[in-house]
Every structure is written in structure tokens, then in C-alpha cells.
C-alpha positions in Angstrom: 25.6 9.0 -10.1 22.3 7.0 -9.4 21.1 4.5 -12.5 17.9 5.7 -13.5 15.9 2.6 -14.2 13.5 1.5 -17.2 9.9 1.0 -16.5 7.8 -0.4 -18.2 3.5 0.5 -16.9 0.9 -2.4 -16.8 -2.8 -1.7 -16.9 -4.2 1.7 -17.6 -6.9 1.7 -15.9 -8.0 4.7 -13.6 -5.0 4.3 -11.1 -2.4 4.6 -13.6 -3.0 8.1 -14.2 -0.8 9.5 -10.9 1.8 7.2 -11.6 2.0 8.6 -15.1 1.6 12.2 -14.4 4.3 10.9 -11.0 7.1 9.5 -12.9 8.2 12.0 -14.3 8.8 13.5 -10.9 11.5 10.9 -10.0 15.0 11.0 -10.9 15.9 6.8 -10.2 12.9 5.7 -12.8 11.6 6.6 -15.7 8.7 4.7 -17.3 9.1 4.0 -21.0 6.4 2.0 -21.7 3.0 1.1 -21.2 0.6 -1.6 -21.7 -2.9 -3.2 -21.4 -5.1 -5.4 -22.6 -7.4 -2.7 -24.3 -4.2 -1.6 -27.1 -5.7 1.7 -27.1 -5.9 2.3 -23.8 -2.4 2.2 -23.8 -2.0 4.6 -26.6 -4.0 6.7 -25.3 -2.1 7.0 -22.0 1.1 7.1 -24.4 -0.3 9.5 -26.0 -1.5 11.8 -22.9 1.4 11.5 -20.4 4.4 11.6 -23.3 5.4 7.6 -23.1 7.5 6.8 -25.7 5.6 3.8 -26.7 2.3 1.5 -26.0 2.3 -2.3 -26.0 0.6 -5.6 -25.2 1.4 -7.1 -22.2 3.7 -9.9 -23.8 5.7 -6.7 -26.3 6.5 -5.2 -22.9 7.8 -8.4 -21.1 10.0 -10.1 -24.2 12.1 -6.1 -24.1 15.2 -6.6 -22.9 15.6 -2.9 -21.8 13.1 -2.8 -19.5 14.2 -3.3 -15.7 11.0 -2.8 -14.0 7.4 -3.3 -14.0 4.7 -1.0 -12.6 2.0 -4.0 -11.7 -1.5 -1.5 -12.1 -3.6 -4.4 -13.4 -6.7 -5.2 -11.2 -6.2 -7.9 -8.0 -7.0 -11.6 -9.7 -4.4 -10.2 -12.3 -1.7 -9.4 -10.0 0.1 -12.1 -9.2 0.1 -13.9 -12.9 1.3 -10.3 -14.6 4.1 -10.0 -11.4 5.3 -14.0 -12.3 5.4 -13.5 -15.6 7.4 -10.2 -15.2 9.8 -11.7 -13.1 10.4 -14.6 -15.3 11.3 -12.3 -17.8 14.4 -10.8 -15.7 12.4 -7.9 -14.3 11.9 -6.5 -11.1 8.3 -5.5 -10.2 6.2 -3.2 -8.0 3.1 -3.8 -7.9 -0.8 -2.3 -6.7 -2.5 -3.3 -3.5 -3.0 -6.3 -2.6 0.3 -8.3 -3.2 -1.9 -11.5 -5.2 -5.3 -12.5 -3.6 -4.3 -15.4 -2.5 -1.4 -16.1 0.1 0.0 -19.1 -1.7 -0.1 -16.8 -5.0 1.8 -14.4 -2.8 4.7 -17.0 -2.2 5.0 -17.5 -5.4 6.0 -14.7 -6.0 8.3 -13.8 -2.9 10.0 -17.3 -3.7 10.5 -16.5 -7.4 11.8 -13.1 -7.0 14.2 -15.1 -4.3 15.5 -16.9 -6.7 16.0 -14.9 -9.7 17.6 -12.3 -7.5 14.9 -9.8 -7.8 13.3 -6.9 -6.1 9.5 -6.9 -5.3 7.7 -3.4 -4.1 4.4 -3.1 -3.6 1.5 -0.7 -2.9 0.6 1.2 -0.9 3.0 3.6 -0.3 1.2 6.0 1.2 3.3 5.6 5.0 6.0 6.8 2.9 3.9 10.9 3.1 4.8 13.4 5.5 1.7 12.8 7.9 3.1 8.8 8.5 6.5 9.5 8.4 5.6 12.5 11.2 3.9 10.5 13.1 6.8 7.8 12.9 9.5 10.3 14.1 7.3 11.4 17.2 7.3 7.4 18.3 10.6 6.8 17.2 11.8 9.8 19.5 9.6 8.9 22.5 6.6 11.8 22.1 3.7 9.4 23.1 6.0 6.3 26.0 5.2 3.0 24.7 2.5 2.2 22.3 -0.1 0.5 24.1 -3.0 0.3 21.8 -4.4 1.5 18.6 -7.5 2.0 16.7 -8.1 1.7 12.8 -11.4 2.4 11.1 -12.3 2.8 7.3 -16.0 2.6 7.1 -18.1 4.0 3.8 -21.3 2.5 2.1 -19.0 0.5 -0.6 -18.0 1.7 -4.2 -21.0 1.3 -6.0 -22.5 4.9 -5.4 -19.0 6.4 -7.4 -17.1 4.0 -9.4 -17.8 3.3 -13.3 -17.1 -0.4 -12.9 -17.6 -1.4 -9.0 -17.9 -5.1 -9.3 -14.9 -6.2 -9.2 -14.7 -4.7 -4.8 -17.3 -7.1 -4.0 -15.2 -10.5 -5.1 -12.8 -12.3 -3.8 -9.7 -10.2 -3.1 -12.1 -7.1 -3.0 -13.9 -6.1 0.2 -13.0 -3.0 2.1 -10.1 -5.1 3.9 -8.8 -6.0 0.7 -9.4 -2.3 -0.9 -8.4 -0.2 2.2 -7.1 -2.7 4.6 -3.8 -2.6 3.4 -3.8 1.3 3.7 -4.3 1.1 7.2 -2.4 -2.0 8.0 0.7 -1.0 6.8 0.5 1.9 8.6 0.1 0.5 11.8 2.8 -2.2 10.5 5.1 0.5 10.1 4.2 2.7 13.0 4.5 0.0 15.7 6.3 -3.4 13.8 5.2 -6.5 12.7 2.3 -8.4 13.5 1.8 -11.2 15.9 -2.2 -12.3 15.9 -5.6 -11.7 14.5 -8.9 -12.3 15.6 -11.9 -11.2 13.1 -15.9 -11.7 13.1 -17.0 -11.2 9.1 -20.1 -10.7 7.3 -22.0 -10.1 4.3 -24.7 -7.9 4.8 -26.4 -7.0 1.1 -25.5 -10.1 -0.6 -26.8 -8.2 -3.5 -26.1 -4.6 -4.3 -27.6 -2.3 -7.2 -24.7 -0.1 -8.9 -26.0 3.6 -9.1 -23.0 5.3 -10.9 -22.5 5.6 -14.5 -21.9 3.6 -16.8 -23.8 1.2 -15.7 -26.5 2.2 -13.7 -29.1 -0.3 -12.6 -26.9 -3.4 -13.1 -26.8 -5.3 -9.8 -23.4 -7.0 -8.3 -23.6 -10.0 -6.7 -21.6 -10.0 -3.3 -19.1 -12.7 -2.3 -16.5 -11.8 0.1 -17.1 -9.9 3.6 -18.0 -6.4 3.7 -18.3 -5.5 7.3 -14.4 -6.9 9.3 -14.0 -5.9 13.0 -10.7 -7.1 14.5 -8.0 -7.1 16.3 -4.3 -7.0 16.3 -1.5 -8.1 18.4 2.0 -6.9 17.6 5.0 -8.5 18.4 5.3 -5.4 20.5 2.7 -6.4 22.9 0.9 -3.2 21.6 -2.7 -4.1 20.8 -5.0 -2.3 18.1 -9.1 -2.5 17.1 -9.8 -2.6 13.6 -13.0 -1.9 11.5 -13.4 -2.2 7.3 -16.4 -1.6 6.2 -18.5 -1.1 3.1 -21.6 -1.2 5.5 -21.7 1.6 7.0 -23.6 5.1 6.1 -22.4 7.5 8.5 -20.0 7.8 11.6 -17.7 10.2 13.2 -14.6 7.9 14.0 -11.0 8.8 13.4 -9.2 7.0 10.6 -5.8 6.2 13.0 -4.8 6.9 16.8 -2.4 5.7 18.5 -2.1 5.3 22.8 0.7 5.2 24.8 2.3 5.5 28.1 3.1 9.0 28.0 0.5 10.2 25.2 -2.1 10.1 22.3 -1.2 10.5 19.0 -3.6 11.1 15.7 -2.6 9.7 12.7 -3.9 11.0 9.2 -5.8 9.6 7.0 -3.6 6.2 5.4 -4.8 6.9 2.4 -3.3 10.0 1.7 -0.1 11.3 2.0 -0.2 14.4 3.8 -3.3 15.2 7.1 -2.6 17.0 10.0 -0.9 15.1 12.8 -2.2 15.8 16.7 -0.7 15.1 19.9 -1.6 15.1 23.5 0.9 14.6 26.3 0.0 13.2 29.8 0.1 16.8 31.2 -1.4 18.8 28.6 -5.3 20.1 28.8 -5.2 20.8 24.7 -4.0 18.5 21.4 -1.4 20.2 19.2 -0.6 19.9 15.9 2.5 19.0 14.8 4.6 20.7 11.7 5.4 17.9 9.6 8.9 16.7 9.4 9.1 15.3 5.8 7.7 16.3 2.6 5.6 14.6 -0.2 2.2 15.6 0.9 0.5 15.7 -1.8 -0.7 12.2 -3.7 2.8 11.0 -4.7 1.7 7.8 -5.7 4.8 6.1 -7.8 7.6 7.3 -4.2 7.5 3.7 -3.5 8.8 2.9 -6.5 11.5 5.5 -7.0 12.5 4.3 -3.0 12.8 0.4 -5.2 14.8 2.1 -7.8 17.0 3.5 -5.0 17.1 0.4 -3.4 17.6 -1.9 -6.5 20.5 0.5 -7.5 22.4 0.6 -4.4 21.3 -3.0 -2.8 19.4 -1.3 0.4 16.1 -2.5 1.4 13.2 -1.1 -0.4 10.7 0.6 2.6 7.3 -0.7 1.0 8.6 -4.4 0.6 6.8 -7.8 -0.8 8.2 -8.8 2.4 5.6 -6.0 4.2 3.3 -6.5 1.3 2.9 -10.1 2.5 2.6 -10.0 6.0 -0.2 -7.8 5.5 -1.4 -9.8 2.7 -1.6 -12.4 5.5 -3.1 -10.3 8.3 -6.3 -9.8 6.0 -6.3 -13.5 5.6 -6.3 -14.0 8.7 -9.2 -11.9 9.8 -11.4 -14.0 7.4 -10.3 -16.8 9.1 -10.4 -15.7 12.6 -14.1 -15.7 12.2 -15.0 -18.5 10.0 -13.0 -20.7 11.8 -14.1 -19.2 15.6 -10.3 -19.0 16.8 -7.0 -16.5 16.6 -4.8 -16.5 13.6 -1.4 -16.7 14.8 0.4 -15.0 11.5 2.8 -17.5 10.0 4.8 -14.4 8.3 6.6 -11.4 9.9 8.7 -8.3 7.9 11.1 -6.2 9.5 9.5 -2.4 10.2 10.3 -0.3 7.6 13.1 2.2 7.7 12.3 5.6 8.5 12.8 8.1 5.4 15.1 11.2 6.4 14.1 14.2 8.0 13.1 16.9 5.6 13.3 14.6 2.4 11.2 16.4 -0.5 10.9 15.8 -4.1 13.7 18.7 -4.6 16.1 16.8 -2.1 14.9 13.2 -2.8 18.7 11.7 -4.3 20.4 13.6 -1.7 18.7 12.6 1.3 18.6 9.0 0.1 22.1 9.2 -1.0 23.1 10.4 2.6 21.0 7.8 4.9 23.1 5.1 2.4 26.3 6.6 2.8 25.8 6.9 7.0 24.9 3.2 7.5 21.3 2.4 5.2 20.3 -1.2 6.1 21.9 -3.7 3.5 19.3 -6.5 1.9 
């Protein structure tokens, strides 16, 4: 018998819709309340997704029946809300990044440890069928020892489509903090923790014009780098090249590729849960598409929350953990620090490589697979 954790969601913006929709699909937690600075928006979300009640953030945090807070606020508010939730005795799962600053990230982890509470954090896309299939191929030796990797996230920026894009160009935003978590988390899940990074950054356009509605024509002052080129040295010895950019009009580069002693692997877009996986071993003349070994190939945001809830109940380690999120945060800052200071940045943080999900896991057998993995010796926290 598995306990169903009662969750409260804070922040009813764009990303909340998929969490509210998917929250009904997972057996380990139930969203029972939602809150927002705009109470009318919270009420609208509660009505649309049949959530028991809408309330203020203060009311949600004061509710002793809520076990877990899903923190979907904007990045600059992540730390404040997470710390308040922990102080009220609740576990926290947050959107990426963990916080804007390393200092706030450390405060979150320290308070969680002090309170004996769990921290989980997006992205959870690395738990989808695409990247979990890649993880199995690497673990099973299909490409031999991983030597190097490439990762590219390049587009022209969000002011062309997002209804309120200004925060993407402030501290805690930019392509590295917006999309970097997907790429770096995927790389850590596949290749393990990172030892050192080197970066070069620039602000290409100090001012940008919004061409989307409803703020068409408004100007944005850019206060964070929009072009970041970096090198990653993993503890395993593998080396990766990464570019994150809001300054690229067109390109033909892949999302992620990994190159090993026995072959190469094409990893799908880490901002998705599925996608095609291609492998080509040393003796092969063509790439082969590999059938996905895991489910959760659609938009499964909330999968990390479900895994966290299982971990809380059973005392195991969450895969999309706070330690992983802080390590990713440290890496992202490291690129900026390296560029600013003109030298490598040696990571002060580390984390365990997240445990792979059981082969064949999907919505229909989620609990059975996790329970089987737990009984077979799943790692303890």
C-alpha cells in the first residue's frame, strides 16, 4: 500500500497547466490546492482542473494537511517560496532552476536537511523514455566508454512568442538558466557528475523588442548573457562542448550526441520526454534507431514529483533530487564565472548520478515497477 501525498501547487502560470493535468495520472500524489499572487487565476485553475480549493500562498503553507509543495513561481521567487514551505514543515518540488543564486540554493538544501524534508526539482524530462533508453544503452556498453559529448540549445529568444518574456533576460534567466538545466541534467544523468567547466559569454543585444502579444512593441533591457559557449569536464574523464544561445537565427546542430570508444549515440531533445534514439557502433555503416525501452514519452511533467513522493514514503533517493539541481545550478554559474574571471571553474558541488528507472516502466505499471525496484534493493537515502 502506498501513501498518496497531498500536494499544494503555488504559481498558476503557463507551466502549471501540464502539472495540473498530469497530477491526476500519478498514483503517489494528489494536488488538493493551488495558490497564486492573483487569486482569480488560482480560482480559474482550480475550477478548470477540478482542484479542491484555491487559496493564497500563506493559506496553503499554513495548511497542516498538505505534505508537499509544488513550487512553480518565477525563478526569482523560487528560493523564497521553497524556504517558506520547508519552514512550514512541507517537502518541496520546484521548477528549474533550484534558485537564482548558489547561496539561496545552499540555504534550501541546508534547511531541508535540518528539517529532515525532501527537495526535488525540475527538469524531470531525463526520466522520460528517450533519455532513459540512452542511459540503458550506455550502461549496457553499446558505445563503450564515453569519451566526449556535444550539447546545443540555440534559438533567437523568447520575445517573439512568449506573452511576458522580460524575465528571461534578467538575472536567473538567459539561455543557460532557462534551457541549460535540461541539457546539463540530461548529461549528468547519462555521464555522471561534473568536475570543472570553462565558459565564454556575451550579451549580443543589450535591448530587445517584444513582437508577441499582448506586450508587442515594449522594450526589454538585457541584464544577463544571451550567448554562452562552454566546455565541461566530467568526473568520469569525459569532456563535453555546450552552447546555449538566444542569439542564433538558424542552425543545423544536434541537441545532444555522445561519443564512445565503441560507437556514438544520438540523444533526443532533453526538453522532451520521448524522441528518437540513434546508435552507430564502430563496425556499422549506418545509424540504427533503437526502440524505446521505457514509457513516459509524451509530456510527462510531474513524473519527477511522482518519483519524489514515492521516495518520501519509502525513504529512498529521489531521482530529480535537490542535490542534482544544486549541482546543475553550480555548473551554470560556473560558465558565467569562468568567462568573467578568465579561468576554469572548479566545481565545489557534486551529486550522485541518478538511478535509472526500471526498464518497461509506464503509466500503467508505475507503482509495480518502482515497488519491484525498491524490493530488489533500491538505494536508500
